[in-house]
N, C-alpha and C positions, 0 to 999 in steps of 0.2 A: 740739655745735652751740650757738652763741650766737645769741640773738634780740635784736632791737632793737625796742622799742616806742616810738612817737612819736605825739603828737597834732599834726597839722599843719593849717594853714589851707588851705582850698580857694579858689583865686582863678581866676576865669574857667574853671571846670571843669578845673583843672590842679593838680597837687601838685608840690612841690619838696622832695625829701628829701636831706639831706646826710649822707653816711655817714662814720663815724670813719676816721681814717688807717689803722688796723690792719685794716680790712675789705678782705681781699685776694681775695675770691671773684670769679670772672669773671661769674657770674650770681647773681641773687637772686630769691627767690619773694616776691611782694608780695600781701598779702591786705588788702582795704580794707573797712572797716565804717564806717557813719556813727557819729559820736560821739553817744552817748546823753546827753541832758540830765541833769545831776546834780541830784538832789533835795537841796535845801538846806533843812533844817527846823531849827527851834529847839526845845529842850526847856526849859521854864520851870524856874526855880530851885525852885519848889514841887514839880514832878514829880521833879526830881533828888533832892530831899531825901526824898520819899516812897520812891524806889527805894533810897536809902542806908539808910533806916530798915528797910525790908524785908530788906535784906541783913544788917544788924546783928542783927536779931531772928530770922534763919533758924536752923533746927536741922539737923544733918546728915541726919536722917530725912526732911526736906522735899525732899531731892534724890535723883534716880535716876541711876545711871551711864548714860552715853550708850550704852555697849556693850549694856546690858540692854534698851534700847528702840529702838535704831537701825533694827531690822527694820521697825518700824511706819512709819518716815518715809522709808525708801529704796526 
């Protein structure tokens, strides 16, 4: 099964969806969600440099394998 995901503009409570030429199905299931606002945030150069420094100075023992701790978070 192929899926098509599009963000379309709602005009007068209506949607217009154009399907590709190779979409041959007689019926299609449509699920509509409102588009969530995207959070656009900036990370300052100072914060980026701090993160880079911490990664550079990290030691292997500072990290824990995801498989070892995933049970705590799932």
